[in-house]
N, C-alpha and C positions, 0 to 999 in steps of 0.2 A: 573341832580340829580345823576345818575348812577356814572358820573364820579368823582363826588366829596363823593358819598358813599362807594367805592369799599377803598379807601385809608384810610377812618376813620374808616371801619370795620377791615383792616389789623392791624392799630395803636391799636385797642383793643386787638387783640389777641395776639400781640408781649409780653407784660407782662404775660400773662397766660403761653406762650409756655415756657419761661425764668424760670417761678416758676415751671412747671412741669419738666423741665430740672435739675433745682438745686435739687427738692426733690429726683429725680432718684438719684443723685449723692451723697445725704448724706443718704441714705438707703443702699448703698453697703457696705457691711460689710469688715473692715480692715482684711487683711490675717492673721492667726495665725499663729506665730512665732513657729518653731520646739522646742521641750523641750530639755533642757540640758541635756546630758546622760552621763554615764561612763559605765564599762563594768564588769561583773564578770564570773569567770571560778570556776566549782564546783569540787571538788576531792573527791572520794572515798577512803579513808585509814583507815577505823574503821574496824581494824582487829577482833575484838570480835562480829562485826555485817556482818562477811563477805558474809554470805548468805543473806543479805537483801538489795535487790536493794533500792536506793534512788532515790526519786524526790525532784529535789531542787526549792523552789520559792522564789521569791523577790517581796515583797508586793502582793503575791498570783499570780504573773506572773510565769511562769514555765520556769525555765531556764536551766534545765539539767536534764537527768534521767541516773543516773549511777550505774552500777555494781561495787564491789569491786575491785580494781586496776585500774578502768578507771575515766577519766576524761572528761569534757565537754568542748567544745570551749567555747570562751568569747562571751556573750549576753549583747548585749546594754540594759542598764535598766535607766530608769529616775532617776535626780540626786535628792538628799533629804534623810532624814532618811529612811531606808529601812530595813525592818524586813527578813531576810533569813531563810528558814525554811528548815529542812531535814524532807521529809514525807516517809512513809512505806505505799503505799495506801493511804487512809485518816487518817492514825495513824501519829501524829508528834512526830517525835523522838528527836528535838532538834532545837533551835532556836538562832539567834543571831542578834543584831540591829547594823547596820553600818551607817556612814554617807558617802554617796558618792557624790563624786564632779564632776563638768564637767571634762571629757576625764580623769577620775582617773580609775585605774583598780585594781581588787580587785581578788585574790585567796581565795576561801572559800574551808578549808579541813575539811571534816567529818572525824572523829577520834574516837577512842576508849580511853577515859581517863582512864578504869580500863579493866581488862581482863574479867569482868563480862558478860556472854553472852547478846549481844544485846545492849551493852554499845555503845553511841553516844554521842558526843558534836560538837560543829563547832568552827573552827579556823579560823577567817578572817585576812587575810594578805593583806596590799597593797602591788603591783606590779609596782616597777619602771623600767618600759619598754623603757626607754630611749636608744637610741642605743649605743651599746659599741664603745670602741675607736677602730680605723683602726688595723686590724689584730688580736682582741680580740674578745672572748665571754663574757658572764657573768653567773655567776652561784652562788646558795645559796643553804643552807641546811634547811630542814624543820623536827623536832624531833618528830617523833609521833610513835615511837616504845614502846610498852608497856611492863614493866617490864627490858627494855634494860638498861645498865649504862647511867646514866646522870651526867652531860651534856656530848654532843659530840662535836666533829669538823669535818670539811670537811678538807681533806690532800691529798697531792701528795708522794706516798711512795718514801722511799729513793732508789736513785740508788743502794745501798751497803744493804748487808744483815745486817750489823751492825749499820746502820745510823739511824739517826732519820728522821720520815717523816717531809714534808714541811706544815704548817698548811695554810690552804688559809683564812677560818672563825675562828671567835672567838668562845668560849664555846657557845653551845645551848642547854638550859635545854629542857625538855620533854614538849611537848605542845607548843613550839615556834619556831620561825623562826630566821634566820641570813637574815642580808642586802645581795645584791647581790655583789659579788667580781669579778673582770677582771681575765681571765687565757688566758695564748697566746693560739691561735687556733692551733686545731692539735689533734692528738689522745691521750688520756689519761686513766689509769685506777686509779681513784681516790677511796680514801677510806675513812671510816668513823672511825673516832678515839676517844676513851677515857681516862681518867685517869688524874693525876695531875703532880706527880713527872715522872712516865714514861707512855708515849702513849701505849696504846695497839689498835690493829686492832679489832674493832666491825663488820663491813662487808666490803668488795670491794664492789664498785659500778660496775667495769667492764662495759660492754655494756648498763648499765642502765635497762637491762631487769627484773631483781631481780634475774637472775642466777648466779651473783657474777663474772661472767669470762669474758674475753676480753677486750677489749677497746672501748671507745667511742670517735667518731671524734666531736670534738668542733669547730663547723663550724664559721668563723668570721661572726660578726653580729647578732650572734644569742643568746637569753638567754634560761637559763635553772633552773631548779629546781630539787635536789637530794631531794627525801622524804624518810626517814628513817620510815619503817613501820612493822607492824607484831606483834607477841606476842612471849616473851622470856619464855622459859620452857621447861621441857621435855614432849614428846609426842604432841607436837604441830605439826599438819598436815604441810606438805612442803609448801602448798599455804599459809598458814599464819604465816610462821616462819619470824625472823627479817630478812628484805631485804632493800637494798639501790636501789630506782628505780629512773630514769630521765623522767621529763615531759618538754616538748618543750613549752616556753611561747609565743614564736613568730614565 
């Protein structure tokens, strides 16, 4: 009797064992795919709010804390419709909605649309961070100089005193940015010019620190942004005067 009972019992257990194994497999959740992301960098160029630190948020995710003249690193942000906010503490100064795509990068510039103390707005700009051609760098200009002539261009000075500068970018109105253009790698003292019939120098970029002196070595493969910032007028403190500064994007 025992020899016939044991195989019969084992045969009864097999379906139950298989059922339990199947249930165990179906209960295992599929791994959650990583969300698509882009990147955002924040730049504080709001000269009329130069004493106001800015905390930048993207859909309430903090992406940077910057003082006037500073920029954050690029921060990864999930794609979609993104509300970027510039806060001072809990007080919201400005906000803008952008559509962030997968692997897309943005620079968001906090700037002053007027010389009114505390004036802040946001300028989001798509960053084309594709590598420059061999032996070249890429550079663009963003015009955020309050009360400065508009439009302006980024130019290379003439090698002779009476010559005309060589324009690198088209005209850029206040509150806008040019696209990136190629420059040969090496030391340059770029200038910002304005005017139609006659081009006049607004500021020298120099080494890009805001001093307007020296030269900047534009390294092959690198990407740069020249920001015109500050307030034009008499009695403006040195730190808030119109300057051309350089930000490195990669």
